[in-house]
C-alpha positions as CSV (number, residue, x, y, z in Angstrom):
1,M,-0.1,0.1,0.0
2,A,0.9,3.6,-0.6
3,P,2.3,5.9,2.2
4,L,-0.4,8.3,1.3
5,T,-2.6,5.6,1.2
6,C,-1.9,5.0,4.8
7,L,-1.8,8.3,5.7
8,T,-4.8,9.0,4.5
9,L,-6.5,5.7,6.3
10,A,-4.6,6.7,9.8
11,E,-6.4,10.2,9.5
12,S,-9.2,9.0,8.9
13,S,-9.5,6.3,11.1
14,L,-8.8,9.3,14.2
15,A,-10.7,11.7,12.5
16,F,-13.7,12.8,14.6
17,Q,-16.1,15.4,14.1
18,F,-17.5,17.3,17.4
19,T,-21.1,19.0,16.9
20,S,-23.2,20.6,19.7
21,P,-26.6,19.9,19.5
22,G,-27.9,22.4,20.7
23,A,-27.7,24.6,24.4
24,T,-31.1,22.8,25.1
25,F,-33.5,19.6,25.3
26,N,-36.7,19.4,26.2
27,L,-37.7,17.4,29.2
28,G,-41.5,16.9,28.8
29,P,-42.7,20.0,28.6
30,L,-39.3,21.3,30.6
31,T,-36.2,23.4,28.2
32,M,-33.1,22.4,30.0
33,H,-30.0,24.3,29.0
34,W,-27.3,21.9,29.1
35,Y,-24.8,24.1,30.7
36,G,-27.1,24.3,34.0
37,L,-27.3,20.3,34.3
38,L,-23.5,20.0,34.2
39,I,-22.9,22.6,37.2
40,A,-25.7,20.9,39.3
41,A,-24.1,17.4,38.3
42,A,-20.8,18.5,38.9
43,V,-21.7,20.4,42.4
44,L,-23.5,16.4,43.4
45,I,-20.7,14.3,42.4
46,G,-17.7,16.9,43.8
47,L,-19.8,17.1,47.1
48,F,-20.1,13.2,47.0
49,L,-16.2,13.3,46.6
50,A,-15.2,16.4,49.2
51,Q,-17.5,14.4,51.4
52,R,-15.7,10.8,50.6
53,L,-12.4,12.4,50.8
54,A,-13.2,14.1,54.8
55,Q,-13.9,10.6,56.3
56,R,-9.9,9.9,55.5
57,R,-9.0,12.5,57.2
58,Q,-11.7,12.1,60.3
59,V,-13.2,15.2,59.3
60,D,-17.0,15.5,59.8
61,P,-18.6,14.5,56.0
62,E,-21.2,17.3,56.9
63,L,-18.7,20.7,57.4
64,M,-18.1,19.8,53.8
65,A,-22.1,20.1,52.6
66,D,-22.3,23.0,55.0
67,L,-19.3,24.2,52.5
68,V,-20.9,23.4,49.4
69,I,-23.5,25.6,49.3
70,W,-21.7,28.4,50.6
71,L,-19.8,27.8,47.8
72,V,-22.0,27.2,45.1
73,L,-23.9,30.9,46.8
74,A,-20.3,32.6,45.8
75,A,-18.7,31.1,43.3
76,I,-21.2,30.9,40.5
77,P,-22.2,34.6,40.9
78,A,-18.7,36.0,40.8
79,A,-18.0,33.2,37.9
80,R,-20.4,35.3,35.9
81,L,-19.7,38.9,37.4
82,Y,-15.8,38.4,36.3
83,Y,-17.2,37.8,33.0
84,V,-19.3,40.5,33.1
85,I,-16.6,42.7,34.1
86,F,-13.6,41.7,31.5
87,S,-17.0,41.8,28.6
88,W,-18.5,44.8,29.5
89,P,-18.4,46.9,25.9
90,Y,-20.8,44.0,25.4
91,Y,-22.8,44.0,28.2
92,S,-23.2,48.2,28.3
93,Q,-25.0,48.0,25.1
94,H,-27.3,44.9,26.2
95,P,-27.3,45.1,30.6
96,E,-30.6,42.8,30.2
97,Q,-28.6,39.8,29.6
98,I,-26.1,40.3,32.5
99,I,-28.1,37.9,34.4
100,Q,-29.3,35.6,31.7
101,I,-26.5,32.8,33.2
102,W,-28.1,29.9,31.1
103,R,-26.7,31.8,28.0
104,G,-23.1,31.1,29.5
105,G,-20.6,33.3,30.0
106,I,-19.1,32.4,33.5
107,A,-15.4,32.3,34.4
108,I,-13.5,29.9,36.5
109,H,-11.0,32.4,37.6
110,G,-14.2,34.3,39.1
111,A,-15.6,30.6,40.4
112,I,-12.1,29.9,41.9
113,L,-11.6,33.7,43.6
114,G,-15.2,33.8,45.0
115,G,-14.7,30.4,46.5
116,I,-11.6,31.0,48.4
117,L,-13.0,34.3,49.5
118,A,-16.1,32.2,51.3
119,T,-14.1,29.4,52.7
120,L,-12.3,31.7,54.3
121,I,-15.5,33.6,56.0
122,F,-16.2,30.1,56.4
123,S,-13.1,28.7,58.1
124,R,-13.3,31.7,60.5
125,L,-16.9,31.6,61.5
126,N,-16.4,27.5,62.3
127,R,-13.0,28.2,63.4
128,V,-11.6,25.3,61.3
129,S,-8.4,25.7,58.8
130,F,-8.6,27.1,55.7
131,W,-6.3,24.6,54.2
132,Q,-7.4,21.6,55.7
133,L,-10.7,22.4,53.4
134,A,-8.7,23.4,50.5
135,D,-7.0,20.7,50.1
136,L,-10.4,18.8,50.8
137,V,-12.0,20.3,47.7
138,A,-9.2,20.5,45.2
139,P,-10.1,17.3,43.8
140,S,-13.6,18.0,43.2
141,L,-13.0,21.6,41.9
142,I,-10.8,20.0,39.1
143,L,-13.2,16.8,38.4
144,G,-16.0,19.7,38.7
145,Q,-13.9,22.1,35.9
146,A,-13.9,18.7,33.9
147,I,-17.5,18.2,34.3
148,G,-18.1,22.0,33.3
149,R,-16.4,22.6,30.3
150,W,-18.6,20.0,28.0
151,G,-20.9,22.8,28.4
152,N,-19.1,25.0,26.5
153,F,-19.1,22.1,23.9
154,F,-23.6,22.6,23.8
155,N,-22.9,26.8,23.9
156,S,-20.7,26.4,21.2
157,E,-18.6,28.6,22.9
158,A,-14.9,28.8,24.6
159,F,-13.5,27.4,21.3
160,G,-9.9,27.5,19.6
161,A,-8.3,28.8,16.4
162,P,-9.9,27.5,12.8
163,T,-7.9,23.6,12.0
164,E,-8.4,21.0,10.0
165,L,-7.3,18.3,12.3
166,P,-8.4,15.1,12.8
167,W,-10.3,15.9,15.3
168,K,-12.0,19.3,15.2
169,L,-15.1,21.1,16.2
170,Y,-18.1,22.5,13.9
171,I,-19.1,25.9,15.3
172,P,-22.3,27.4,13.3
173,Y,-22.0,30.1,11.1
174,D,-23.6,32.3,13.6
175,R,-21.5,32.0,16.9
176,R,-18.3,32.2,14.4
177,P,-15.6,35.3,15.1
178,A,-16.0,38.0,12.7
179,V,-12.3,37.2,11.1
180,S,-13.1,33.8,10.7
181,R,-17.2,32.9,9.7
182,D,-15.9,31.2,6.3
183,E,-14.1,28.5,8.4
184,L,-16.7,25.5,9.5
185,Y,-14.3,23.8,11.7
186,Y,-11.9,25.0,15.2
187,H,-10.3,23.6,18.2
188,P,-12.1,21.8,20.6
189,T,-10.5,23.9,23.4
190,F,-12.8,22.5,25.8
191,L,-12.5,19.0,25.3
192,Y,-8.4,19.9,25.6
193,E,-8.8,21.3,29.0
194,S,-11.6,19.0,29.6
195,L,-8.9,16.3,29.5
196,W,-6.2,17.9,31.1
197,N,-8.5,18.6,33.8
198,L,-9.3,15.2,34.1
199,G,-5.4,14.3,34.5
200,V,-4.8,16.4,37.2
201,F,-8.0,14.9,39.0
202,A,-5.7,11.7,38.3
203,V,-2.6,13.4,39.6
204,L,-4.7,14.9,42.6
205,L,-6.0,11.7,44.0
206,F,-3.2,9.2,43.6
207,V,-1.5,12.7,45.9
208,F,-4.1,12.5,48.4
209,Y,-4.5,8.5,48.6
210,K,-0.8,8.1,48.2
211,F,0.5,10.4,51.2
212,P,-1.4,10.6,53.6
213,K,0.1,12.5,55.7
214,I,1.3,15.5,53.1
215,K,1.1,19.0,54.5
216,R,-1.9,21.5,54.9
217,G,-2.5,23.1,52.1
218,S,-0.1,21.1,49.6
219,L,-2.9,19.2,47.5
220,F,-4.8,23.0,46.6
221,L,-1.0,24.5,45.6
222,L,-0.2,21.5,43.3
223,Y,-4.0,22.1,42.2
224,A,-3.4,25.7,41.5
225,I,0.0,25.0,39.4
226,A,-1.1,22.0,37.8
227,Y,-4.3,23.9,36.3
228,S,-2.7,26.7,35.4
229,S,-0.1,25.3,33.3
230,G,-2.5,23.6,31.5
231,R,-5.0,26.5,31.2
232,L,-2.2,28.6,30.2
233,W,-1.1,27.3,27.3
234,I,-4.5,26.1,25.8
235,E,-6.1,29.8,26.4
236,G,-3.0,30.7,23.6
237,L,-5.5,28.9,21.3
238,R,-8.6,30.3,22.2
239,T,-10.4,33.4,20.2
240,D,-12.9,34.6,22.6
241,S,-10.4,35.1,25.7
242,L,-11.0,37.9,28.3
243,M,-9.1,40.6,27.6
244,L,-7.4,43.6,29.9
245,G,-5.5,45.7,27.2
246,P,-3.4,43.5,24.8
247,L,-3.3,40.6,27.4
248,K,-5.7,37.5,28.0
249,M,-6.4,37.6,32.0
250,A,-6.7,33.8,32.0
251,Q,-3.0,33.8,31.2
252,M,-1.7,36.3,33.5
253,V,-4.2,34.5,36.1
254,S,-2.8,31.3,35.1
255,L,0.9,32.4,35.3
256,L,0.1,34.0,38.7
257,G,-0.9,30.6,39.8
258,I,1.7,28.4,38.9
259,A,4.0,31.3,40.4
260,L,1.9,31.5,44.0
261,G,1.9,27.7,44.2
262,I,5.6,27.4,43.6
263,L,6.5,30.0,46.2
264,G,3.8,28.2,48.6
265,L,5.2,25.0,47.9
266,V,8.6,26.4,48.4
267,W,7.6,27.8,51.5
268,L,6.1,24.3,53.3
269,Y,8.7,22.2,52.5
270,P,12.7,23.8,51.6
271,L,11.9,26.3,54.2
272,R,10.0,24.3,56.4
273,R,7.0,26.6,57.8
274,K,3.3,25.7,57.7
275,L,0.5,28.2,55.3
276,P,-1.1,31.4,57.3
277,D,-4.5,29.7,58.2
278,V,-7.6,31.2,60.0
279,V,-6.6,28.7,63.3
280,S,-4.3,27.2,64.9
281,D,-2.6,24.4,63.1
282,Q,-5.7,21.9,64.6
283,P,-7.6,19.3,62.9
284,V,-10.9,19.9,61.9
285,P,-12.9,18.6,64.4
286,N,-15.4,15.6,64.2
287,P,-17.8,14.2,66.0
């Protein structure tokens, strides 16, 4: 068989065209939004996982259930606010869409910042370690991010530059960037990030179970480094990034996350010091 024919067959076997079936589906008389359904699924799965991990560390699982309520109430509005702020030229012309979160348009970095603030307040009010809670939540967080990225697929958003790779994402005409309206296929960056996040999730679980005596805060810092590293290069492929002048916000925040994560681990291990916390070095109570 000719080399060209072999190459064509190999490409055909790898080819897979992603095409969104639409942002909604009908369940009887109800119209359901895939984005909202995926977020709800991520929260429920994340809660189950966080409670299981809490039991492994002799932490009251009900504490995690209470924390998840705080996280949802803080993270989702913060994610939307972050997105709206950095997309203000658009929303200033369409203010009625600011609260229409089901249309998409939330930023994970906003959710993380909102979640960190909520966890700090929750930790102080309940007199528990922020870093211990952060370590228990980190695997659920990255798994939820892997699930949530598929909401971008259904909404035909957060895609990359045009491509003709065997794996490619078809984008409807009205969702394409103005500069590439004639291009049919784009990098499925939602898939790249979802797969990367699943890999980070596997690493965090391995570390959690393999090193039960790991220093408090280590797992969350590892999450910050690993997730941010993937987001840094994936964001370079995207065409719809939130911008601050000529700079992509997600890449700037990712660089900051990597730097802070590395500094935190250096503080914990080579310098052998504890991370600042809202409480003294005491375990989270378990009734």
